[in-house]
N, C-alpha and C positions, 0 to 999 in steps of 0.2 A: 504494500500500500504506500502510495506517495504521501509525503507530509503535506497537510493542508497549507495553501498559500496564505501567508500573513503579510499584509501590505506594510505593517510596521516592523517586521523582522525580515528584511530582504537578505538573500544569500550574498556572500562575499564575491566580489568580482575583481579583486586586486590583479593587476597585470593586464587587464583588458582596457580597451579604448573605445569610447562611444562619442559620436557626434550628434548633437541635437540642434536642428535648425530652428531659429527663433527662440533660442534658449535663454534670451535675456528678459523675457516677460511672459506673463500668463501661464498657460499649461506647460509651455516649453521650459519656463523657469523651474517649475516644480518637478518636471521630469528630470532636468539636470540636477537639481538639488538632491532628489531621492537617489539617483544613480551615483552621484558623488559620495553619498554615504556608504556605498558598498566597497569603497577603496579603489574604484576604477578611475582612470583618467577620463575626464569629461570635457569635450570641446564644445563651446557655445558658438554656433554659426550665427553671425549677426552682421548687418550692414552698418550698425551704429556702435563704434568703439566705446563711446561714453556709457551707453546703456549696458553694454556687455561688461564693462569694468564694474559698474554698480552691481550687476547681478553676481559677478564673481566675489565681490566683497561681501555681499549678503550671504552667499553660500559659505564662505570661509568663516563668517561670524558664527555660524551654526555648526560647521564641521571644520575645525581649525586645520586639520591636516588634509583637507580636500585638494586634489590635483585637478584644478579647473583652468582652462585656457580659452582664448578667443581666436576664432577664425573669421577674418573679414569675408563676408559672403553676401552677395546681392543676387537673389534668385530672379530678379526682374531684368537682369542683364546677362543673357545667355553667353555672350562672348567672354565674360569675365570668369566663368565657372572653372575652366581648365586651369587658369593661373591661380585661382583660389585653392583648388585642390592640390596643386603643386606646392603651395605654401603650407599644406598640412604636414607637419613634421612628425609623421609616424610611418612605420613600415607596414603596419596592418591596422585594419579597422574592424572591430568586432561587431559593431552595429551602428547604423545611422537611423535616427528618428526624424522622419519628414514631418515636422510640426509647423514650421513657419507658414504664415498665411496673411493675406490682405483681405479685409472685409470693408466694402464701401456701402453706405446706407442711402446715398442720394446720387442722382446724375450730376455732372455729365459723365459719359463713358470716357475712361482713361486708358492709355496704352503704355506698355513697357518700352524700353529702348529699342526692342526688336520689332515693334509695331503690333504686338499681340495685346488683346484685351487684358487689362492689368491683373484682375483676379485669376482668370484662367491661365495667363502667362506666368504669374508668380507661383500660385498655389499648385498647379499641375505641371506645366511645361518646365518650370525651373527645377522642380524635384526630379522630373523625368530625365532631364539632361544631367543633373548632378549625379544621379545614380550611375550613369554611363561613365563619368570621369572618376568616380570613386571605385569603380569595379576592381582595378588591380589590388587596391588595399583591402577590399572586402574578400577577394579570393584568397589573399594571403593569410587570412584568419581561418582557424580550423572549422568553425561553423558560424559564419557571420549572419547577421540579420538585417534586413531592410524593413523598418517599421513605418508604415504610412498611417498618419493620424487623419481620419476622415471626420465626418460630422453626422450627428443624428438628423440634421436638416436634409442631408442628401437622400434620405430614404423616401422623401416625398417629391423628389425631383426626377426628371427624365432628361437625358441628353438629347439635344438636337444636333445630330451629326452633320447636318447641312448648314448649321450656324453656330459652330463651336465658339466663335469669337464674339457672339452676341452683337453682330453688326446690323442685323435686320430688326431685332427686337431686344432692346437693352432694358432690363429691369434689375437694379443692383442686387436686391436680396435673392432673386431667382438665379442671377448669374453667379453669385457667391455659392449658393447651394449646388449648382451644376459644376462649379470648379472643384468642390469637395467630392462630389460624386465621381468626377473624372479621376481624382486622386485614388479613390477606392477601387475603381475599375483597374487603374494602373497596378495597384498592389496585388489584386487577385490575378490579373493576367501575368504579371511578372512571376508570381508563384507557379502558375501553370507551366510557363515556359522553363523555369528553373527545374521543376520536377521532371518534365519531359526530357531534359538534357542531363539529368542525374547530377545536378550541381549540389554542392554542399551548402550553398547560400540559401537562406530561407526568407521569403517575403511574407510579412504579416500585416494585416489591416486591423486598426482599432478605431474606436471613437470615444470621446470623453463623456458622452451623455449631456445633461444640462449642467453647465458650470458657470456660476455667477460670481462677480467680484464681491458682492455683498456677503457671500458665504465663504469667501476666501480669507484665510488668516493673513495678517500683515507680514510683509517682508520689506521693511523700509531700507532704502528708498525705492525699491522696485515696485512695491504695492503697499499702500497704507489704507487700512479700513477703519473708519471712524466708528464710535459706539453707536451713533445714530444709524449708520448704514448697516451695521450688524443687526440691530434690533428690527429694522425694516425688512431685512432679508429673512428673518426667522420663519415666517409663514411659508415661504417658498421652499424651505428645507424639507418639507413633507414630500416634495416632488423632485427636486433637483439638489445639487451639491455645489461645493466650491471648486476652485481650480486645482487645489492640492489633491483632492480626491479624483478630479478629472484626469490627472496624470497617471493614475494607477493602471489603467489598461495598457498604456504604452510602456510603462516600466515593467509590467509583467511580461509583455511581449518581447522585451529585450532580454530578460533574465531567466524566465522559466523554461527549463528544458522540455517540458511537456507541451509547450505551445506548438500548434500546427498551423500551416499556412492556408489551409482550406476552411478556416474558421474566422469569425468576426469577434474580436475581443472588445467587450463593452461593459458598462455597469450592469449589475445583476437585476436591479429593480426597474422593470419596464424599459431597460436600456437608458435610463435617465440618471439613476443614482445608485450608490452601493459599490460593493467590491467587484472587481473584474471577473467576468466569466466568459466562456466561449458560447457564441451563438452560431447556429447553422446559417450559412450564406444561402439566401433564397430570394425569390421574386426577381426584380430587375437587377439586383446586385449580382445575381448568378448568371447573367446573360453574357456568355462567352463570346457570342458573335459581335455584340456591341463593343465589348472590351477590345476585341481584336481589331475592329475598325478604328476605334479611338487610338489604339497603339500605332497603327500605320499612319494616321493623320499626325500624331505627335512626333513620330520619327521624321516625317517630312518637314514639320515646322521647326524642329530643333537640330536636324542633321545628327541625331544621336539614336542609338539603339541599346538601351540598358542591358538587355538579356544576353546579347552576343558576347561582350567581354566578361560576363559573369559565368559563362558555361565553358 
């Protein structure tokens, strides 16, 4: 019998190296903090050095011996990703957590440096291409993992393969949900391709459920929650949780040897709150044909193919 997973007593991972994109704030920060507590080297991928420095200071204030580093990383600039990975001063990478994301609430539609819609281009295409460039370091690890953090919101969305860039019909919240759905399709399709090729690298998809700032413990200066915010958020705790708990599925996907790539790791209670557990991948998330078509479109848009260098 395997030992029950305890989110507060994580297994040691000394000697391993993990990269967390967007590790300077939100769920990415708490993912990095929890992984740093295992003794691993944790690299925070961030385009903002000042915010990354603040996050590292916060982590070290709680874990004095934490080995945390910063990698300058801009997922909205595809041409910069190879040089960013070249600057990653490690021979092997045991896991990358694709967490960083852009969420816009209002028009107008914005684009990346490459001319892609900003949310789709950053959240999906940036991570798609990043995986390609990280492949040699992932392959060098005995059993590396690519962990893609999706969203509960993606379950209610459907991709429009004829308008991936939302040029014909741009609605910010829907475009965000579709970008997260594209990430999840990527994670599942990558796993299918890796398994078919017999690769030792595992691709795992997670989502954090409902994660609110008002239910998130303070980590100054990264996040400060006032007493009023905490009190106002208490009723919501019946349904959702804070971002510290929202990080649990991704952390388990990195560390637990029992995790499988054909599962969706998410909070236990209605997929919104609670400890992480595996859900069966079903409905539109299991549509391999749509995932394959998205893969081909993403390859054309990025000039990258993450599965090939990983197999």
